[in-house]
N, C-alpha and C positions, 0 to 999 in steps of 0.2 A: 540338514538345514532346510528350511522352507524355501520354496521357489519365489521368484519375484512376484508372480501373480498372487500367490497365497499371502505373501506379506501385505501386498496392496489390498487384498480383499479384507484383511483384518482391519486396516487403517480406515477404510471408507465403509465399513460394515456392509459388505456385499459378498456374494458367492465367488469363488475362484473362476467358475466358468463364465460368469458375467465379466470379470476383469479380463479373461483370456480374450473374450470376444471384442471387448472394447480395445484392447491393445493391438489386436490384429487389424481392426479397422483404422485406428490411428496410424499404424505402420504402413497401411496401404494408402495414406494421404487423406483420410476423411478428417473433416474438422469436427470440433466439439459440438457446435450448435447443430450440424447435420446429424451426428450420431444421436444426440439427445432428443431430437424431434422425429427423426425418420428411421431409426434403427432400434426402436424399443424392444422389438421381439428378440433381436440379437443380444442386447445387453441386459435383458430382464427389466427394463424401465429405468436405468441409471439416468439421473438428471444432470444438468449442466454443472451444478456444484460439485457433485461427486465426480464427474468426468474431469473437471478442472484439478481437483485434488489428485485424482488418479494420474493425470498427465504430469503433475509436479512430482509425485512419488516415483513415477516411472523414471523420470530423468534422474532423480537422486540415486535410486537403486542401480540404475544402469552405470552411472559414474562410479558407484561404489564397487560394482563388479569389474569395471575397467581398472580401477585402482588396485583392487585385490590381485588381479592378474599381473599387473606391473610389479607389485611387491613380491609375489611368489617368484617372478622371473628374476628379480634382482637378487634375492637371497640365495636362490638355486644356483645363480651364477657365481656367487661367492663360495659355494660349496657348504653352506651351513644350514640348508633346509632339512631338518630332522622330521620324522613323522609326527612327533607331538606338536612341533611349532607349526607344520602345515595344517594340522587339524584345527589348531587355535585360530590361524588365519582364515581358514575356510569358515569357521563358526563365527567370526566377528560380524556383528550385525550393524555397526556404525563406523563412520569414517574415523571418529576419535579412537575407538577400540583397535581399528587397523593400524592407525599411526602409532599407537602405544606399542604394539607388537613389532612394529617395523624399527622403532627408535634405535635399538642397539645395533641394527644392521644397516641403518640409513647412512650413505656416504656423507661425510661431514668435513668441515674444516679441520685442519690440524688442531687437536686439543692437548691440554697439559697431561691428561692421562695417557694419550697416545705416546707422547714424548717419554713419559716415565716408564711405559711398558718396554719401548725401545731401549731405554737405559738399563733394563733388566730389573725393575723395581716391583714387578708383579708378585714375585715370591714373597717379598717383604710385606706388601699388603695382605696377601693370603695367609702368611704366617701369623701376623698379629691378630687377624680376625678369627682364625681357628684355634689360636692358643694364646689367650690374653694373659697368661701367666709370664710371658716373656717380657723383658724390658724393652720398650720401643727404641730407646737410645742405643742400648747394647746391640740389639738385632740390626739396627740401621747402620751401625758401624761397619758391618760386614759388607755393605752395598756401596761404600764410598768409593768412587772411581772418577777422577777428574777428567779422564779422557772421554767419559760417557756423559759428561756434564753433571755429575754428582759430586760436588767438592767436599761435602761434609754430611754428617748424620742428619743435620736439620733439613738439608735439601733432599735427602733420601725419604725422610718421613713426609715431606711436602708432597713428594711424587706419589708415595704410596697412598696418601690421603686422596689425592686427585683420582687415582684409580678406584678406590672404593667408593668415593662420592658418585662417579660416573656410573658405576655398577648399580648403586642403590637407585639412582635417579632413572635408570633405564629398565628397572623391574616392572614389567607391564602389569602384573597382578597388584603390586604396591601402588603404582600410579592410578589404577583404576579404583582401588579402595580409598585412597586419599581424595580423589576427584569426588566420589559420591559422599564422603564424610564432609569435605569442604562445602559441597553444594547445599547440604542439609544444615550445616552450622555456620557457615561463612556469612559475614556481615560486610556490606559495602560502606566504607567510611569516606566521606567528602569533608574537605576542609578548604576554606578560602586561602589562596596564596597571598602572603603578606604584601600589602601595597596595592591589591587588586579590589579593595572593597567597593570604592566608588565606580571604577570602571565596569565592574560585574554586578552592579546593584540589582539587576533583574533577576540574578540568581541567589539573592541574599537568603532566601528561605533554606538554602543548601550550604550556607557557610560553615555549618557544624552539623553534619547530618549522618546518621547511621541507620541502615535498613537491611534486613535479610536478603541476600542475593536471590534466593529462590522465590521470594515473594514480592519483589520490587515491580510496580506496574511499568508497562513498557514506556509510556510517555515520561515517566519520571527517570528512568535509566537513560532514555535518549537526552533528556534535559541535562543530566550529569555529564554525559559523554560530551555534549556540545560545550558545557562550561569548561571541561577539562581541555578540549581542543582550542578553546579561546584563551586559555592560559588563566582563568579565573580560579578554578578549583584544582586540587590534587586529589586523586582517588586512590584507595588502597582496599584490598580484600583481606579482612583480618579473620582469623579462624573462629572468633567469638566475640561477644561484647567486651569481655575481659580478654584483650588481645594477647597478653603474655601467657596467660593460663591456657589459651587456645594453642599457642605455639609449643608450649610444653607438652600438651596432649598429642599434638602431631609428631613431635619428636619421639614420644613413647611409642606411637604406632610405627614409625620408621625403624626404631631399634628392635621392636618385637619382630618385625618382618625380616630384619637383617640378622636376627639371632644374636644381638648384642645386648649384654646386661651389665650393669655396674655393680660388681661385687667386691670391689676393693682390690682387684688384681692389678698388677703393674701397668697392663696396657688398657685398662677399662676407661681411664680418664681420657686418653687419646682417642679411643673409639667413640666415647660419648660426644667429644668435641666434633668428630668426623660426622656423626649423625646429625648434630645440630646444624652443621654447615651445609650438609646435604639437603635438609629441609629448608633452611632459610635462604640459602643462595641458589639452589637449583630447583627443588620441587615446588616451593611456594611461588616463585616467580613463574615457573612454567605453568602451573595449575591456575594461578591468577589470570594469566593471559588466556589460558584454555577456557575458563569459566566466564571471564569478561566476553570472550568471543561468543560462547554459547548464549549467554544472556542477552547479548547485544543482537545476535541473529534472531533470537525469539522476539525481542522488541521490535526489530525491523519487520519481521513477519507480521506482527500485530499492527504496526503502523501502516504497512502496505494494505493489510486487510481493511483497516478503517478507511484509508484513502480510496480503495476500490469500491466499498460500500457507499461512500459519499458520492463518488463519481457516478455510480450507478443511478442514485437518486436524482442527480442533477441532470444526467443525460435522459432519464425517463420522467423528467418534470412535465407538467401539463403544458401542451402546446396552445398558443392562442389561436392557432389555425390560419386558414387562408383569408387573411384580412390585410388591408393596406395599412402599413405601420410607418410612422415617422420615428427614426432613431435620433436621439440627442446624446452626443458625447460631451459632457460638461467640461468647461475649462473656465479659468478666470481671465488672465491676461491674454491667452492664446485664442479665446473665443469659444464659443459652443459650436461644434461641428454638427451639421444636420444632414440626414440622408432620408429620402423617402423611397420605399419599395412597395411594389405591387403584391397582390396575394400569392404570386408565385416566387416572390423574392427578387424580382427583376428590379434593378435600380431604375428609379423614375427622375429623381432630382436630388441635388446637393446644395448646400449653402453653409456660410459661417456667419454667425451672428455675435454681437458683443454687448450682451445686457449687463455684464457685471463690471467691476472696476478693471482698469481705469477708465474705460470709455463710457460706461453706464448708459448704453443705448437701449433702455428698457422698452420703450414705447415702440421705437423703430423695429426692435427684435419681435415684439408682439405682432406687429403689422405684417412682417415678413413670414412668420410662421402661420399666421392665419391665412394668408394668401396660398401658401403651399398646401394647407389643410383643405381648403375649399376647391382648389384647382384639382387635387388629385383624390379627393374623396377619402381622406385619412380616417381610419376607424380607431386606431390605438396609438398612443405615444409611448415610446420606450425610452427611459432616462437612465443612463449609466450611473452606477452608485459610487463613482470616484469623486475627486476633488470638485467642489462646487455643485454637487448633486442636489443638495437641499435648496440651494438658491435657484437652480435651474428647474427643480420640481415646483417651486413657488411660482416661477415664470409660466410653466405649463398649466398650473392651477388658474392663473389669470386668463390664460388663453382660452381655456374651457369655458370659464364664465362668460367671456366675451362672445365666443361662438354660440353659446346657449342663447344668448339674446338675439344674435343676428341670424341664427338657424335654429329656431326652437325645436324642430322636429328631429334634429340630428343628435345621435348619441355618440359621444367621444370620450374615451377613458385614458388615463395616464398610469403608467406602471414603472416603478424603479426596478431595474433588473441588474444582475451582476455583470460587471464588464470585465471580470477576470479573464485574462488571456486575449482580450481584444486587440491590445497593442502588439502582442506576439503575432496574432493573424495578419495585422495590418502591414507588418514588415516582412511577412513570409513570401516565399516564392509563389505559393499558390495564390495569395491575394494579388500579387503582381501580375500573374497571368490572367487572373479573373477581371481586374480593373487596371490595365497597363497605364491609362491616361489619368488615373484618379490620384490625388494627393494621398500620402500615406495616412495623414490625420483623419481624412474623410472616410477611409475604408473602415475605421474603427466604428464610426457611426452606422455604417451599413451592417456590420457584424452585430451591433446592438439591436437594431431593429429586426434582423433575421432571427436572432436567438430567441425573441419574444414569440415569433411565428412558429418556430420549431427548433427548440434547444438542441435536439439530437442532431438534426441535419447540419447545424451550424458548429456546434462544439467538436464535431469529429474533425473539423478543419484545423483544430489546435492540438498541439502536443498535450496529452492528458496531464502531464506534470505541471504544465503552465495554467491550468485551470484553478488551482489553488484551493483544494478542499481536503488536504491532507494534514498530517501533523508530523513535522520533522521530515518531510519528503526529501530534502536535500541532504539529510544525514544518512540515509539508508542505502543499501546496495542498488545502484541505479539500473543495472542490468535486470536484476530481479523485479524492481519497480516497474520498468517499462514493460517487461513481459506480462506482469500481472494486470497492469492497467490496459494494455492492448487487448488482453483476453476479455476484460470487462466491457470494453467498448464493443468488441465483436459480438459478445453476448447480447448487449442491449440493442444494437443495430438489428440483429437477426431476430430478436424477440419482437420487434415492431414491425419489421419488414420494409422493403424499399420499393418506391415507385420507379421502374426502370426508365420511364420516359421523362421524368423531371429531376432525377437525383443527380447530384454533382459527382465527379469522379472521386472526390475524397470520401463521400458517403458510400459509393459503390465499392470502393477499395476495402471496405470494412465487411462486406457481405462474404459469407462463407464461401471459399472456393475462388474468389477473385483477387488477383494481385493488383497493385497500383497501376502496372502497365496494361493489364487487361481491362481494368475499369477505364482507363483513358481510351482504349480502343472502343469500349462500348459507347462512350460519349461521342467519339468521332464518327462512328457508324451511324449513331442517332442523328448527328448534325447533317451528315451526308445523305442519309436515306429516309429521314423522317422518323417518326415514332415507331417502336416495335409494335406490330399488329398483334403478336402473341409471344409466348415464351420460346417456342420452337425456332423463331427467327433469331434468337440470340446465338444459335449455332453457326450463323453466318459472320459473326464478329471474329476477326483475326486472333488466333491463339486462344480462343475459347472453346476447348475441345469437349469431348464426351464427359471426362472426369470432372472438369470444372463446372459443366452444365449440371451434372448430377448433384454437385455440392451446393450450387448457388440458386437453382431454379425455383425451389420452394420458398425462398426468401425474397425473390423478386416479384413485384406485382405489375400487372398490365391492366389498369382499372377498366378501360373502355375498349378492350381488345376484341378479337374474334370469339374467344372462348371464355365464358364467364368464370370458369374455374381458375383462369390465369390471374384473376384479381384476388384469389384466395391463398391460404397457406397450404392447400392441398398439393402435394408434389406431383408433377407430371407423370411419374412412374406409377402412381396410385389411381390415375384417372379410370383405369378398368374397374376399380371397385365402384366408382360413382356410376359407371355404365351399367354395371350389374344391379345397382339400386334403382336406376332409371328403368331398366328392362323389366324389373319385377313390378314397379308401380305403373308403368305406362305413361309417365309424365316427362316433360322436358326438364333440362337442367335448371333453366331459369325459373321454372314453375315450383321446384322444391326448395331453391335457395330462400332462406328466411322463413320457411314454413316450419316454425318451432314444434307445433303440435305433431305434425306428421313425422318429422325427423326423430322426435323423442320417442315416438311409438315403435320405431324400428328396433330390431334386435341385432346388434353388432355380429353375433355369432353366424347369422344367416349369410353374411357377405364376405367371410374369410376365405382364404385359400392357402396354398403351401407358402406363399411369400408374405402375404399380409394377414397378420393375426388381429385378434380382438383389440389390442391397444391402438393399432393404426386405424382400424375402422371406426373405433370410438372417436378418435381425434378428427377423422374426416366428417363424421355426422355433427360434431360440435362446431367445426369450422363452417359447415354449410348453413348453420343457423344464422351466423353473422360473419360472412367472408371478410377476411382482411381486417378483423377487429383490432382496435388500437388499445394495448393494455395500459396506456397512460391515463392518469386522472383528468377530470374536468379542470379547465383553467379558472383560477380565482386570483385576484390581486389583493395584497395587503394595503391597509390604509393607515398611513403614518400620521401621528398627531400633529395638528397645527401648532406652530410656535415652539416646537421641540426640534431644533435643527442642529444643535451643537452639544458637545459634552457639557458645557456649562449651563445648558438649559435643563439638565436632568436634576431631579430632586428625589431622594429616597421616598418610596411610597407610591410614586407614579405607577399607573397601570397603562401600558402601551401595547400596540400590535406590531408585530414584526414578522420577518421571514427567516427560518433557520437557514444559515449559509453553510454550516460545517458541524459535524458531529464527531467528537473525539471520545476516546475511552473515559475521560473524566467529566464530560458534559457536552453541552451543545452551545454553539455561538449563534447569536440572533442579531440580525440587522434591524435596528429600530429607527434608522434614519438620522444618525448623528455622526457619521463618518467613522465610527468606531464600533465594532460588534461587541455586544455584551455576552458574558458567559453565564448560562444556566447550569450550575454545578449539578453533577449526577444526583446528589442528595436533594436538590430542589426541583427536579423534574416531576415528581409525583409524590403523593402521600404514602404510596406503597414503596417497598424496596425495589430499586432498579439495579439490575446486574449490568446490563448492556444498554446504554442510552438509546440506541437505535430501536429498542423495544418500544420506546414511547415517541420519539421524533425522528424525522429523517430530513436531509438537505431539501429545501424548497417548501417545507410545511409552513403554513401561517399559524402564528400562536400568540396568545395573550401572555404577557409577562409583567411582573412587578419589579420596579427598581429597588434594590436592596442596599447597594452602596455604590458610590461614584469616587474613584481615585484619580483625581486630576493629574498629579505629578506623574503616576505611572500609566496614564490613559487607559484605565481599566474600569469596566462596569460590571458589577455583580447583580444577576437577575434571578428571579424565581418564577416558576410556572405554578407554584402553589400560592394562589393570590391572597390567601388568608394569612401568610407569613408576614411578620413585622420586621422592618429594618433594624439591624443590630442583633436580631435574635440568633443565638447560637445554632449552628448547624452541623458541628462535628468536624472532622478532619477534612481538609480540602487538599486538592493536589498542589505540588510545589511550583515555584516560580519558574519563569522562563518558558512557559508552555504556549505562548502566543502562537496561533496557527500561522504557518508559513503562507505566503501568497495571499494572506487576508489581513484583517485589521484587528483580530481578536486578542485578548489578553485575559488573565485570571489572577487571582490573588490567594496567596497561600496562607499558612497559619497552623499547620498541624503541630502538635507537641513532638518534640524530638527526643530520641532515646539518650541515655547517658553518654558522655564522652568516652571514647575508647582510649586505650594507650597510645602515646605518640608513635608516629610511623618511623621506621627505620630510615634515616636519610639516604644512605646508599641504595637501599632496596627501592625507595620511592623514585629515585633518579633512574635506576635501571629500569623500573616499570614504565616510567614515562618514555624513555628512549625506545624500549622495545614496542610499546603501543603506537608510538608515532611511525615506527617503521612498518 
């Protein structure tokens, strides 16, 4: 059997020696960002995506080996571990295969088959199976024993059947064969539960729906699962579109494996019924749960991937930069909360105004905002996109017009920003420590202002799940989701780099090698002793030892420190390479930084040694061209159309500008300023075929869209980025209902033709399935 490293190498398209080096580094406590950037020679240049996959597979395979060991020990303790079984267990390459092999030996609650064996009925079961020419009733009569709980021949035959059914259902080879067959042929069938039509209207596209389990998209599977959990739909896995014919084929496969054939012999009818029950009562239910678990896990992985990609786009969105910003957290009855922050994010002033109903203090609000703008030299106004956003945007528009007249040389702009997670931050312990005297509602306005200055620095203060750029994030494995999102945040923070003298503890805690407690120590040391003059000074921070310094130093910046290299991504351990470059050219460090022509004229091979190879030297030369470069794009603001402020203002055919807020497998949601995101279905993103919507757009992009349809009752907007499309034009199959993104305001409309209705579900089976899945 292949080693763990060899299996991972196949999975990530790498060489085993690359994987072994990466695993060794991870086991030593190295972080993925550090390995990806500063250990390229060791890993052969594995990037952070490959390393994250490697990390996940390493976790799975080590859990697999741990489970394999426990199973071998359990079976050996029972005295049943033969050479053939041991070889099969050692060769099992998935957790499902391991559990199939372990099933007959797994300690279980007392079963009907166990009771039958204790009553001495195993010879009856074996006798009928091996010699169907015997009469079941006549043979069973020999096993009647009231003292053993077998009062008559009928009870004896029931016990013998239970023994055979259990033996068939625990045949690992048969279970594996049927699993593969059902995966290939199986159809997920959904039907509305009677009386739930109105309550579950958002799922109405699935009220009578059939789709192959192997090809169902992740978002649709999660929608079906949610509808089932909400008691709207019942789900079943049928073996084929013609359910009854599929069940008969499955029974034939079971019979063939069990060596049972109907040739008209006395016991054949009894054996055939045993096979039928073994499939319908045991195997079908077991495999349905198994395959539903498999497809759900796959759907969750896809949903987590989509969420992670959107989160990355949001975190790496263009920062407005070091400008004075006024944040407006819109509200109607509770008023609009106002906060002004300086270019470093420091809070300068707060206020609450009431321009909307019921107070309607429009002119007074304008005057107070104008005063704040002129007093503090506000450059940008950030407006949250929640309730009353458009009304507040209109207020800000009038403010800009007024200031343009009174201060003609002053340039001021307004931008609507996502306020997702602002309320979570406002009520957090972190916000309470940062602004202990500030009202919770005003903290949200501060967060809105700061996230315009630097989305990354502000959004790291919020639990990633609360940012709301996923699909069905509350329905997926929360541990796996948190782990994946934390990894994505870590990658983003380290890709940009962090100014150690201005960063918050929340941001520092995301730097490779720094824990939340050490990050707090960094801030305390900075507050007590002033700014860090260089990277080496970090070693004076309590609990920041050599290992933590190795991991974090390259990602921390000291912009105006003693050593200009401390402002770059060059790791302190590689400073000797720069010294060799300086020695050869006879120039100062500051003289070569930014000298692109000179740096590009150097040959990396001339500066390598036994520790630093060409990849590292090449990275150093690139970094010296533009130290501490920010990989994020330039800041641009969308312009919402005047007079389009509500869903009722939309008309098919309108062309509008908006910002992409979320990208799902089935399309992209776009904020066009009407409090409800519209959906650009994947088929309407481009004139070319689009497999992955993120190939065309990402969260934060500003796009032009055409309104295709407006569904007021369901609060849904259909958009197209193909501006020559005409409203009402057919566009092919669309994703099913119930796919509104969580944490956001989006929705979409279904309409794909459905396959023919399958045969009715077995009532007892459906109930058993529902109970099992709820457990």
